[in-house]
N, C-alpha and C positions, 0 to 999 in steps of 0.2 A: 302220763297222768291225764285224768279227765279234765275237760274244760271247766267243769263245776268246781274243781279244786284249784287249778292253775290261775284262772281269771281273778278270783278274789285275792289269792296270794300275790298276784302281780300288782293289784291295787294297793294292798298293804305294803308290799315291798317298795313300790314307787313312792308312797307316802313317807316311809321311813328314810329312804334315800334323799327325798326332797327336804326332810327335816334336818338331816345331817348337813346337806349343802347350805341350807338356810342358816344354821347356827355357825358354820364356818364363815359364811359370807358376813354375818353380823359381827363376828369376831374381827374379821379383816377390814370391813368397810363401815361398820356402825349400823345404825338403823336403816332399813330399806324403806325409803319414803317415795311415794308416787303421787303425782298430781291426778286428782279425780274431780272433774268438773272445775269448780273454782277453788277447791281446797286441796290440802295435802293430807295424805293418810299414811300411817306407818303399817307396813305389811307385818302381820303377826304370824306366829307359828300355827295358831288355830286356823287362820285364813289359808295358809299353805296346805294343811291337811284337809280341810273342808273342800278346797278347790280340787285337789287330787282325787278325793273320794267321789265327789259329784261328777267330775269329768270321766272318771273310770267307770262309774255305774251307768252313765248315759251312753258311753261307748259300748259297754257290754250289752246293754239293752238294744241298741241299734244293731249290733252284730248278731244277736240272737234272733231278732226279727228278720234280718236279711238272710240268715242261714235257713230260716224256716220257710220263707216265701219266695226265694229266688235261688237258682243254681249258681249264680255268680256272687253270692253273698260275701265271700272272703275278699274278692277283688274289689267289689264296690266299697266295702267297709275300709279297706286299706287306703284307697284313694281318698275317701271322705276324711279319714283320720289324718292323713298326711296334709290335706288342705286345712283342716282345723288346727293342726299343729303350726303350720306356717302362719295362719291368721293370728294365732295366739301370741306369736312373737311380736305383734304390734303393741301388745300390752306393756312389755318392759320399756318401750319408748317413753312411757309416762314417768319413768324414774327421774328423780331430781338430780342425780349425779351418775357418773360413768360406772361407779362400783355397783350401784343399784341396778342399772340397766344390764350390765354383764351378769350379775348374780341372778336376776330374774329370768333372763334369756337362758342361762344354764339350767335353771330349775325347769323351765318349760321343755327344753330339749331332753333333759334326763327323764322326766316323767313320760313324755311322748315316746321316747325310745323303749322304755320298759314296757309300757302298756301296749304299744303297737306291736312290738316283737312277740310278747307273750300271747296276745289275743290272736295274732295272725298264725302263730305256730299251733294253736289249739283249734283252729278252724279247719274244716274240710277243704281240701284243695279244689279250686275251681279253675 
């Protein structure tokens, strides 16, 4: 399949899987509450989907630029994506309880795995 088909499907698929995990986590652990600044916020389904879509589109844009302007685009993008995934795992540490922390970390890893795998497989080998 063409990257122009696979990449948006990967973003949609990652968002759907994230929603499934989100609703399972909420059923098991209750609301997912994180500390943000001096206040607490409940993670919503809308926030989950928006975050996946924004991260996916930014990743796609970066990969497209790297593919266009460098011969090592796939390699550079994969390293950058892996670093951002690892850094994103700091976010769940703001969870107010263990269930929230584990659920959010799982969401980050799931979305990262789907998007990184799909985008890497649709990029030319370098």
